[in-house]
C-alpha positions as CSV (number, residue, x, y, z in Angstrom):
1,M,1.1,-24.7,-30.8
2,R,0.9,-21.2,-29.2
3,Y,3.0,-18.4,-31.0
4,L,5.5,-16.6,-28.9
5,D,6.2,-12.8,-29.2
6,L,9.6,-11.7,-28.8
7,F,8.6,-8.1,-26.9
8,T,10.4,-6.1,-24.5
9,P,8.5,-2.6,-24.0
10,D,10.4,0.8,-23.3
11,S,9.0,1.0,-20.2
12,I,11.2,-1.8,-18.5
13,I,12.7,-1.5,-15.4
14,A,14.7,-3.9,-13.1
15,A,15.4,-3.6,-9.6
16,A,16.6,-5.8,-6.7
17,V,14.6,-5.4,-3.2
18,P,14.7,-7.0,-0.2
19,F,11.6,-9.1,1.2
20,G,10.6,-10.4,4.8
21,G,7.8,-12.7,5.6
22,E,6.0,-11.7,2.4
23,D,5.5,-13.5,-0.7
24,P,8.7,-12.2,-2.9
25,R,6.4,-11.8,-5.8
26,E,4.2,-9.6,-3.6
27,A,7.6,-7.4,-2.8
28,A,8.5,-7.2,-6.4
29,Y,5.0,-6.2,-7.4
30,N,4.8,-3.4,-4.7
31,N,8.1,-2.1,-5.7
32,A,7.6,-2.0,-9.2
33,A,3.9,-0.6,-9.2
34,Y,5.0,2.1,-7.3
35,A,7.8,2.6,-9.7
36,L,5.6,2.4,-12.8
37,D,2.8,4.3,-11.1
38,R,0.5,1.6,-12.1
39,D,-1.8,-1.2,-10.6
40,D,-1.5,-3.7,-13.1
41,V,2.2,-4.8,-13.8
42,H,3.8,-7.7,-15.9
43,L,6.9,-9.2,-13.9
44,L,9.8,-11.7,-14.2
45,V,11.1,-12.8,-10.6
46,S,13.8,-14.6,-9.0
47,V,15.0,-14.7,-5.6
48,E,18.8,-15.0,-4.4
49,N,20.5,-13.9,-1.0
50,K,17.1,-12.9,0.8
51,K,16.4,-10.3,-2.4
52,V,13.8,-10.6,-5.0
53,F,15.3,-9.9,-8.4
54,Y,12.6,-8.4,-11.1
55,I,12.2,-7.0,-14.4
56,A,8.7,-5.1,-14.8
57,S,6.8,-3.4,-17.3
58,A,3.4,-1.8,-17.5
59,S,0.8,-4.2,-18.4
60,E,-0.9,-1.5,-21.0
61,D,2.0,-2.2,-22.9
62,F,0.9,-5.8,-23.6
63,A,-2.2,-4.9,-25.6
64,A,-0.9,-6.2,-28.7
65,H,1.2,-8.9,-27.0
66,L,-0.6,-11.4,-25.0
67,N,1.8,-14.0,-25.9
68,A,5.0,-12.0,-25.3
69,V,8.5,-13.4,-24.0
70,T,11.1,-11.5,-23.4
71,P,15.1,-12.5,-23.6
72,L,16.0,-10.3,-20.7
73,A,15.1,-13.0,-18.3
74,A,18.6,-14.2,-18.7
75,A,19.8,-11.2,-16.7
76,L,17.8,-12.7,-13.6
77,P,19.9,-14.9,-11.3
78,G,19.3,-18.7,-11.6
79,M,17.1,-18.2,-15.0
80,K,18.4,-19.7,-18.2
81,G,21.2,-18.3,-19.9
82,H,22.2,-16.2,-16.8
83,Q,26.1,-15.7,-16.6
84,G,26.6,-13.7,-13.6
85,D,27.4,-10.2,-13.3
86,G,27.3,-8.1,-16.6
87,A,25.1,-6.3,-19.0
88,Y,22.3,-8.6,-20.7
89,L,21.4,-6.5,-24.4
90,A,18.4,-7.3,-26.3
91,I,16.5,-5.1,-28.7
92,S,13.4,-3.2,-27.1
93,E,10.2,-1.8,-28.7
94,S,11.9,1.1,-30.0
95,G,15.8,0.6,-29.9
96,Y,17.5,-1.4,-27.1
97,A,17.4,-2.7,-23.6
98,V,20.0,-3.6,-21.1
99,V,19.7,-5.2,-17.8
100,V,22.8,-5.1,-15.7
101,R,23.3,-7.2,-12.6
102,K,26.3,-6.4,-10.5
103,G,26.1,-7.9,-7.3
104,D,22.7,-7.5,-5.4
105,E,21.9,-5.0,-7.5
106,L,19.9,-4.9,-10.5
107,F,19.8,-1.8,-13.2
108,S,18.2,-1.2,-16.7
109,Y,18.2,1.4,-19.3
110,V,16.5,2.0,-22.8
111,G,17.8,4.1,-25.5
112,D,19.5,4.0,-28.6
113,R,22.6,1.6,-28.9
114,Q,24.9,4.8,-28.5
115,S,23.6,5.7,-25.2
116,V,23.2,2.1,-24.0
117,D,26.7,1.3,-24.6
118,A,27.7,4.7,-22.5
119,F,25.3,3.2,-19.7
120,I,26.8,-0.3,-20.1
121,A,30.4,1.3,-19.5
122,S,29.5,3.2,-16.6
123,H,29.0,0.0,-14.8
124,D,32.3,-1.8,-16.0
125,V,30.7,-5.1,-16.5
126,P,31.0,-7.4,-19.6
127,T,28.4,-7.4,-21.9
128,F,26.1,-10.5,-23.0
129,S,23.8,-10.7,-25.9
130,A,20.6,-12.1,-24.5
131,N,19.6,-15.4,-26.0
132,D,16.2,-15.3,-27.8
133,A,16.4,-19.1,-26.8
134,A,16.2,-18.1,-23.3
135,A,13.2,-16.0,-23.6
136,L,10.8,-16.3,-20.8
137,P,7.1,-15.2,-20.6
138,W,6.1,-12.4,-18.9
139,E,3.3,-12.5,-16.1
140,G,0.7,-10.1,-15.6
141,F,0.4,-9.9,-11.8
142,R,-2.4,-8.6,-9.9
143,M,-1.4,-10.7,-6.7
144,G,-0.7,-7.2,-4.8
145,T,-4.0,-5.7,-5.8
146,V,-6.0,-8.7,-5.1
147,K,-4.6,-9.0,-1.4
148,R,-5.1,-5.3,-0.6
149,A,-8.8,-5.9,-1.8
150,E,-8.7,-8.8,0.4
151,R,-7.3,-6.4,3.4
152,V,-9.8,-3.7,2.7
153,A,-12.8,-6.3,2.9
154,R,-11.5,-7.5,6.1
155,T,-11.0,-4.3,7.5
156,T,-14.5,-3.5,6.3
157,I,-16.3,-6.1,8.1
158,L,-14.1,-5.2,10.9
159,V,-15.3,-1.3,10.6
160,G,-18.7,-2.6,10.0
161,F,-19.1,-4.7,13.2
162,V,-17.6,-1.9,15.1
163,L,-20.0,0.6,13.6
164,S,-22.9,-1.6,14.3
165,I,-22.2,-2.2,18.2
166,L,-21.4,2.0,18.2
167,S,-24.5,2.9,16.3
168,F,-26.4,0.2,18.8
169,A,-24.9,2.1,21.6
170,A,-25.8,5.5,20.2
171,W,-29.8,4.2,19.5
172,I,-30.1,3.2,22.8
173,G,-28.8,6.3,24.3
174,F,-31.1,8.2,22.2
175,A,-34.2,6.1,22.9
176,S,-33.5,6.4,26.5
177,W,-33.0,10.1,25.9
178,S,-36.0,10.5,24.0
179,A,-38.2,8.8,26.6
180,D,-36.8,11.6,28.9
181,L,-38.0,14.0,26.6
182,D,-41.4,13.3,26.4
183,E,-41.4,14.0,30.2
184,Q,-39.4,17.2,29.7
185,I,-41.6,18.3,26.7
186,A,-44.7,18.3,29.4
187,K,-42.8,20.3,31.8
188,M,-41.6,22.8,29.1
189,Q,-45.0,23.4,28.1
190,S,-45.7,25.3,31.3
191,Q,-42.1,27.2,31.3
192,N,-41.0,30.4,29.5
193,Q,-40.0,30.9,25.7
194,T,-36.5,31.0,27.0
195,Q,-36.3,27.6,28.4
196,V,-37.6,26.2,25.2
197,A,-35.2,27.8,23.1
198,S,-32.4,26.3,25.5
199,A,-33.7,22.9,25.1
200,V,-33.5,23.1,21.1
201,N,-30.2,23.8,21.3
202,Q,-29.2,21.1,23.3
203,L,-30.9,19.0,20.9
204,K,-29.2,20.5,17.9
205,N,-25.8,19.8,19.3
206,F,-26.6,16.0,19.9
207,T,-24.7,15.7,16.1
208,T,-21.6,16.7,17.7
209,Q,-22.0,13.8,20.6
210,P,-18.2,12.1,21.0
211,V,-19.5,9.0,19.8
212,L,-20.1,10.7,15.9
213,Q,-16.7,12.1,16.4
214,D,-15.1,9.0,17.1
215,I,-16.8,7.3,14.4
216,R,-15.5,9.7,11.8
217,A,-11.9,9.7,12.9
218,M,-12.1,6.2,12.7
219,Q,-13.2,6.1,9.3
220,N,-10.4,8.8,8.5
221,I,-7.9,6.3,10.0
222,I,-9.5,3.4,7.7
223,A,-9.6,5.4,4.3
224,L,-6.0,7.0,4.7
225,T,-4.9,3.3,5.5
226,S,-7.0,1.4,2.8
227,N,-5.8,3.8,0.0
228,T,-2.3,2.8,0.5
229,G,-2.9,-0.8,0.7
230,G,-2.0,-1.2,4.4
231,I,-4.1,-2.7,7.3
232,V,-5.5,-1.4,10.6
233,N,-4.1,-3.6,13.4
234,Y,-6.6,-2.0,15.9
235,F,-8.6,1.0,16.8
236,R,-9.5,1.4,20.5
237,I,-11.6,4.2,22.2
238,D,-11.1,3.7,26.1
239,K,-12.5,6.1,28.6
240,G,-12.5,8.9,26.1
241,E,-8.9,8.5,24.7
242,T,-8.1,6.8,21.1
243,T,-5.5,4.9,20.6
244,W,-4.6,2.8,17.1
245,R,-1.8,1.3,14.9
246,V,-1.5,0.4,11.3
247,E,0.7,-1.2,9.3
248,L,1.9,0.8,5.7
249,P,3.9,0.0,2.7
250,T,7.4,1.0,2.8
251,F,7.2,3.4,-0.1
252,V,4.7,5.6,1.9
253,L,6.0,9.2,2.6
254,N,6.3,11.2,5.5
255,D,4.2,13.9,3.9
256,Y,1.0,11.0,3.6
257,I,1.5,9.9,7.2
258,E,1.1,13.4,8.3
259,Q,-2.2,13.1,7.5
260,F,-2.9,10.7,10.0
261,G,-2.6,13.1,12.6
262,K,-0.2,14.5,15.8
263,G,1.3,12.7,18.5
264,L,2.4,9.8,16.2
265,E,4.9,7.0,16.6
266,L,6.4,5.7,13.7
267,R,9.0,2.8,12.9
268,R,10.0,0.4,10.1
269,D,9.6,-3.4,10.7
270,A,12.6,-4.9,9.0
271,A,11.2,-8.3,9.2
272,K,8.1,-7.9,7.9
273,N,9.4,-4.9,5.3
274,I,6.6,-2.4,6.6
275,L,6.2,0.7,8.1
276,V,4.3,1.0,11.8
277,V,2.3,3.8,12.5
278,E,0.8,4.2,15.7
279,L,-1.1,6.8,18.1
280,P,-0.2,5.4,21.5
281,P,-1.8,6.1,24.5
282,K,-1.1,9.9,26.1
283,P,1.5,9.6,29.2
284,K,-0.2,9.9,32.4
285,A,0.8,12.9,34.4
286,N,2.9,12.6,37.5
287,T,0.7,12.9,40.7
288,R,2.4,13.3,44.0
289,K,0.6,12.0,47.2
290,R,0.0,14.5,49.8
């Protein structure tokens, strides 16, 4: 029989967040990982009224508690021992931990008994001692990390394909240019040194050709997006004009988004619970016919 370890770490947090078309566990993971500033998170989750209720802690706290369970699972709606709105109290790693359910909200606090009682009083709800018999095991959760890796992989494959096309196009252009260069060299041998220097300067400018600048811009957008776990919907270059659209998690701040550049359109997709950042086509100037 596997030994179950009653364990509630001091890093515990609790919250209730809305979710759209995504997996509610992934919505909880994204929110908890951001709040804890950790990629590896242990979770307990339940769903009610289009919200995902969760309690979470940093996975590193469970290194010595591989079979940990917590009676605070009772604070989640639908779980064994849940009695509705109230403060669910349990012993924590170094004191006391409480999770308060109040309507569609969830709050948590860890401290000594006096400060915990003051926290409970501030919410004006009844107190329930969490029953050890209702304890449930913590779940090490990395689905969000795995899905982000899958998205990055898909993006990398797409980028590789696009870069291959662009590189091939650049190679074709360069090969054609090189063939013409051989003929030009023969002519330049009879010309003066000034004309030769001019041709050399043109050769050096090849590294600043628009196709290479476009590749750098695309790599920058992909890197900024992948760092947040977002996805690139598209990146297009049409007649010298670049347009793109990416989807980012809702926790991404404006300061970070500014790194994508200027002239952007930003909106929140409530159905998918994401931020959509887009570089749209430039408006065409009005021209009058004469």
